[in-house]
N, C-alpha and C positions, 0 to 999 in steps of 0.2 A: 504494500500500500504506500503510495507516495503522498507526501504532504504537499499542500498547495504552495506555490512559489510565494516567497515573501513579497509584500508590496511596499513600495516606497511611500511614506506618508506624503500626502499632497501638501505643498506649501501654500499657506493662506496668503492672499494678496494683502498688502498693507491697506488700512482704511484711514479715512480722515481722523476718526477717533484715535487710532494708534499714534498718528503724528502729533495730534494735540496733547495726548497723554504724555508723550515724551517731552514736548515743549513745556507744558505746564506742570511737569514733574519737578521743575527747577524753581526754587524760591524767587529768583530774580525775575522770571517771567510773571509770576503771580504778583510780585511787587509792582511791576510795570502795568499789569492789568488793573490793579487797585488804584494806583495813582493816575493812570491815564484815562480810564474809562468809567470809574465809579463816581457818580456825581455827588457833590456836597463837600463842605468843609470838614465834616466829621472824619474823613479819611486821614486828615493830618494828625488826628489823635490816636491812630493805630500805631502800635509799636511794630513796625515792619521787620525789625531785627529778630522778632520772636516767631516768625513764620515757621510752622511745623506741619509736615504732612501727616495726615491721620488715615486710619483704615476706612475704606468705603464699602466694606463687605459686612453684611448683617444676616442674621438668621431671624426670620419672622417668628411670631408666637406660634404659628402652626408649622414651624421647622422648615420653611422654604428659604432657600438662599436668595439674597438680593444684593447686587453690587452696583454702587454708584460709580461715576467716572473718577473724579478726584475730590478729595476733601482736604482743606488746609484749615489751620486755626492760628490765631495770633492774639496777643494781648491788646486790649482796648482801654486806653487811659490808665489811670492809677488803680482801678478796681480789680485788676486781674481777671476780668471777664474775658471770655473768648468769643470771637466771631468766627463762625464756621462758614467756609466758602464751599458751596456745592457747585462744582463745575460740571455741567451736563453738556456734552458736545453733540451738535446736531449738524448733519449735512442735508437733511430733509425736514420738511415742516411737519410738526406733530400738533394737530389741533388740540390735543389733550395734555399739552406740556404742563400747564398749571396744576392739573390733577397729579401728574407724575411727580412734580416737584413737591407737592404737598405730601405725597406718600413717602418720598425720600426723606423729607424733614422729619416726619413721624417716626420712621425707622431709626434715623440718627438719634432722635430724642429718646426712644426706647433703649437704644444701646447705651447712651450716656447715663440714663437712670439705672440700668442694670450694673454698669461699671462704677456707679456712684461718683461720676465726674460732674458734679454740680458746682455752682458758685458758692462762695462763703455763706451766702444767705439761703442756700439750698434750692436755688432756681436753675433753670436751663439757660444756656447761652443764647444770645441772638444769632440768627442765621441769615447770611446774605446768599440767596441762590442766584447763580449766574448761568445763563444758557449761552454758550458760544455757538453761533450759527454761521456756517460757511457754505450755504447752498447757493443755487443759481437764481432762485426766485426771491422776491421780497418776502420777508417773514410776515405772515398774515394770521397767525394763530393768536388767540387771546393771551395777553400777558398777565391777566389776573383770572381767578376762577369765577368771578361774578358773571361774566357773559355766558358761561357754560351751564349755569343753573337756571331752571325755570323760575319765573316770578312766584312769589309766595305772599301770603297775607302779611301785613306789617308786624303782626304779633310774633312772627317767626324770624324777624330780622336779626335778632340777637343770636340765633342758632345757625345762621348761615356761615359756612367757612369763608375765610378771607385769605387768599394766597396770591402773591405776585412773584415775579422773578425779574431780574435785570437781564436785558438783552442787548449787549453791544454787538450790533449787526456787522457782519463781514460778508459781503456778497462776492462770490466767485464769478468771473466773467464767463459768459456762454461760449462754448467752443463750436 
């Protein structure tokens, strides 16, 4: 009986995500992203020298794996609070991105609670979700979760989720 001939594993072609993960795997690139594309004077109160890459892999409560693209943290002001940057790389438009970001942040928070990585006051850190888009079309997905939800009676307003993300657009020329 002969055994089947060994097969050579197929080499996967690099993706936009792979390139961005390599680039934004360096603290200098994240520093440039924060100082060059995040609006507001509050960025100057970030201690950019404390940038630290974190795990972006989680196991959900029902034991499913979930991996984000990249997560960094850094100190914010004198309070030793951390700002987590969720970098979600996109080369195509995802109409449900705001929902995905909300899920990622929820998983991050669950992980921080389990690891007891809370502030001195026992609170969760603020999160700045950033979507880096490099597709050929203008991004037209909702940048907040509100337009994705059906209208509801005013009495339910306090129970509606609120989620937004920062989108520094980068359009790739058509070929």
